[in-house]
ZATORVO-198527 format. One record per residue (C-alpha): residue in three letters; x, y, z; chain. Coordinates in Angstrom, 3 decimals. Example, Ala and Ser with C-alpha at 12.3 -4.5 7.8 and 13.67 -1.06 7.14 Angstrom:
<atoms>
<atom r="ALA" u="12.300" v="-4.500" w="7.800" c="A"/>
<atom r="SER" u="13.670" v="-1.060" w="7.140" c="A"/>
</atoms>
This chain:
<atoms>
<atom r="VAL" u="266.480" v="125.483" w="59.304" c="A"/>
<atom r="GLN" u="268.742" v="122.479" w="59.751" c="A"/>
<atom r="LEU" u="269.303" v="120.153" w="62.688" c="A"/>
<atom r="GLN" u="272.685" v="118.630" w="63.098" c="A"/>
<atom r="ALA" u="272.925" v="115.532" w="65.306" c="A"/>
<atom r="SER" u="276.225" v="114.315" w="66.691" c="A"/>
<atom r="GLY" u="277.800" v="112.318" w="69.423" c="A"/>
<atom r="GLY" u="276.958" v="108.646" w="68.391" c="A"/>
<atom r="GLY" u="279.448" v="106.026" w="68.436" c="A"/>
<atom r="LEU" u="280.501" v="102.582" w="69.788" c="A"/>
<atom r="VAL" u="280.203" v="101.989" w="73.452" c="A"/>
<atom r="GLN" u="280.163" v="98.887" w="75.656" c="A"/>
<atom r="ALA" u="277.124" v="97.902" w="77.604" c="A"/>
<atom r="GLY" u="276.894" v="99.956" w="80.879" c="A"/>
<atom r="GLY" u="278.575" v="102.789" w="79.310" c="A"/>
<atom r="SER" u="277.318" v="106.421" w="78.469" c="A"/>
<atom r="LEU" u="277.092" v="108.651" w="75.539" c="A"/>
<atom r="ARG" u="275.776" v="112.246" w="75.039" c="A"/>
<atom r="LEU" u="274.088" v="113.204" w="71.807" c="A"/>
<atom r="SER" u="273.725" v="116.668" w="70.717" c="A"/>
<atom r="CYS" u="271.478" v="118.263" w="68.176" c="A"/>
<atom r="ALA" u="272.151" v="121.756" w="67.109" c="A"/>
<atom r="SER" u="269.564" v="123.886" w="65.269" c="A"/>
<atom r="SER" u="270.676" v="126.546" w="62.771" c="A"/>
<atom r="GLY" u="267.672" v="128.697" w="63.639" c="A"/>
<atom r="SER" u="266.844" v="130.147" w="67.146" c="A"/>
<atom r="THR" u="264.733" v="127.901" w="69.315" c="A"/>
<atom r="SER" u="262.101" v="128.744" w="71.819" c="A"/>
<atom r="ARG" u="260.962" v="127.022" w="74.975" c="A"/>
<atom r="THR" u="257.682" v="126.423" w="73.202" c="A"/>
<atom r="ASP" u="259.489" v="124.364" w="70.537" c="A"/>
<atom r="VAL" u="259.071" v="120.670" w="71.188" c="A"/>
<atom r="MET" u="262.467" v="119.200" w="70.909" c="A"/>
<atom r="ALA" u="262.570" v="115.444" w="70.723" c="A"/>
<atom r="TRP" u="264.772" v="112.363" w="70.132" c="A"/>
<atom r="TYR" u="263.638" v="109.359" w="68.214" c="A"/>
<atom r="ARG" u="265.492" v="106.141" w="67.312" c="A"/>
<atom r="GLN" u="265.158" v="103.651" w="64.625" c="A"/>
<atom r="THR" u="266.638" v="100.144" w="63.861" c="A"/>
<atom r="PRO" u="266.670" v="98.339" w="60.523" c="A"/>
<atom r="GLY" u="263.234" v="97.046" w="59.586" c="A"/>
<atom r="ASN" u="261.489" v="98.793" w="62.476" c="A"/>
<atom r="GLU" u="259.529" v="101.960" w="62.795" c="A"/>
<atom r="ARG" u="260.954" v="105.082" w="64.317" c="A"/>
<atom r="GLU" u="260.270" v="105.098" w="68.026" c="A"/>
<atom r="PHE" u="259.980" v="107.962" w="70.503" c="A"/>
<atom r="VAL" u="262.718" v="108.304" w="72.945" c="A"/>
<atom r="ALA" u="262.401" v="111.579" w="74.727" c="A"/>
<atom r="SER" u="261.000" v="115.090" w="74.473" c="A"/>
<atom r="SER" u="261.213" v="118.526" w="76.003" c="A"/>
<atom r="VAL" u="258.864" v="121.548" w="75.822" c="A"/>
<atom r="ASN" u="258.316" v="124.420" w="78.221" c="A"/>
<atom r="GLY" u="260.524" v="122.727" w="80.776" c="A"/>
<atom r="ILE" u="258.479" v="119.472" w="80.732" c="A"/>
<atom r="THR" u="260.164" v="116.364" w="79.741" c="A"/>
<atom r="ASN" u="258.815" v="112.947" w="78.628" c="A"/>
<atom r="TYR" u="260.525" v="109.606" w="78.119" c="A"/>
<atom r="ALA" u="259.752" v="106.290" w="76.635" c="A"/>
<atom r="ASP" u="259.419" v="103.642" w="79.295" c="A"/>
<atom r="THR" u="262.357" v="101.772" w="77.892" c="A"/>
<atom r="VAL" u="264.841" v="104.696" w="78.692" c="A"/>
<atom r="LYS" u="263.171" v="106.204" w="81.811" c="A"/>
<atom r="GLY" u="265.793" v="106.559" w="84.502" c="A"/>
<atom r="ARG" u="268.763" v="106.086" w="82.184" c="A"/>
<atom r="PHE" u="268.341" v="108.761" w="79.596" c="A"/>
<atom r="THR" u="268.049" v="112.541" w="80.218" c="A"/>
<atom r="ILE" u="267.024" v="115.117" w="77.707" c="A"/>
<atom r="SER" u="268.158" v="118.710" w="78.233" c="A"/>
<atom r="ARG" u="268.335" v="121.785" w="76.047" c="A"/>
<atom r="ASP" u="270.188" v="125.017" w="75.789" c="A"/>
<atom r="ASN" u="267.941" v="127.453" w="74.073" c="A"/>
<atom r="GLY" u="270.735" v="130.050" w="74.021" c="A"/>
<atom r="MET" u="272.776" v="127.645" w="71.977" c="A"/>
<atom r="ASN" u="269.825" v="126.194" w="70.086" c="A"/>
<atom r="THR" u="270.956" v="122.791" w="71.124" c="A"/>
<atom r="VAL" u="269.201" v="119.829" w="72.577" c="A"/>
<atom r="TYR" u="271.047" v="116.947" w="74.344" c="A"/>
<atom r="LEU" u="270.398" v="113.415" w="75.129" c="A"/>
<atom r="GLN" u="272.555" v="111.957" w="78.013" c="A"/>
<atom r="MET" u="272.450" v="108.221" w="77.763" c="A"/>
<atom r="ASN" u="273.664" v="106.227" w="80.674" c="A"/>
<atom r="SER" u="273.615" v="102.567" w="81.458" c="A"/>
<atom r="LEU" u="273.415" v="101.745" w="77.879" c="A"/>
<atom r="LYS" u="272.202" v="98.335" w="76.774" c="A"/>
<atom r="PRO" u="272.637" v="96.414" w="73.509" c="A"/>
<atom r="GLU" u="268.999" v="96.984" w="72.674" c="A"/>
<atom r="ASP" u="269.637" v="100.787" w="72.718" c="A"/>
<atom r="THR" u="271.649" v="100.311" w="69.493" c="A"/>
<atom r="ALA" u="269.866" v="102.402" w="66.794" c="A"/>
<atom r="VAL" u="270.192" v="105.502" w="64.731" c="A"/>
<atom r="TYR" u="269.017" v="108.365" w="66.841" c="A"/>
<atom r="TYR" u="267.271" v="111.309" w="65.200" c="A"/>
<atom r="CYS" u="266.423" v="114.716" w="66.589" c="A"/>
<atom r="LYS" u="263.171" v="116.540" w="65.700" c="A"/>
<atom r="ARG" u="261.924" v="120.133" w="66.307" c="A"/>
<atom r="THR" u="258.363" v="121.069" w="66.238" c="A"/>
<atom r="ARG" u="257.368" v="124.665" w="66.366" c="A"/>
<atom r="ARG" u="254.031" v="126.005" w="67.835" c="A"/>
<atom r="SER" u="253.063" v="126.777" w="64.351" c="A"/>
<atom r="GLY" u="253.282" v="122.985" w="63.549" c="A"/>
<atom r="ILE" u="256.270" v="123.304" w="61.399" c="A"/>
<atom r="VAL" u="258.532" v="120.303" w="61.837" c="A"/>
<atom r="TYR" u="262.208" v="119.970" w="61.291" c="A"/>
<atom r="ARG" u="264.211" v="116.753" w="61.265" c="A"/>
<atom r="GLY" u="267.876" v="116.121" w="61.392" c="A"/>
<atom r="GLN" u="269.985" v="113.402" w="59.957" c="A"/>
<atom r="GLY" u="270.692" v="110.507" w="62.370" c="A"/>
<atom r="THR" u="273.574" v="109.639" w="64.429" c="A"/>
<atom r="LEU" u="274.449" v="105.882" w="65.006" c="A"/>
<atom r="VAL" u="274.721" v="104.566" w="68.439" c="A"/>
<atom r="THR" u="276.091" v="100.930" w="68.782" c="A"/>
<atom r="VAL" u="276.198" v="99.264" w="72.150" c="A"/>
<atom r="SER" u="278.289" v="96.142" w="72.424" c="A"/>
<atom r="SER" u="277.482" v="93.409" w="74.884" c="A"/>
</atoms>
């Protein structure tokens, strides 16, 4: 199983981006699909997750970011609005199956200019 993240880029503060993460294997509602981000010298931090129709967000992105998924397309999205320079990071997707097996994708770089 591979996860392919895409959609990163350069955007001005206040702008929007939508990240996508496609899984090569079929996904289930019971899979936890999540986004994390990391900046140089810092630990990877949780951004958002979705499982069984329930979503969770880090306080820093709540109200600005929206996670959604298309299980038929085996894809999870992260709509990012009102972007801030502090959102600049490499964003990673992660899939955790009920069995506990974890898959991680390569990151996609998001740069927000002030």
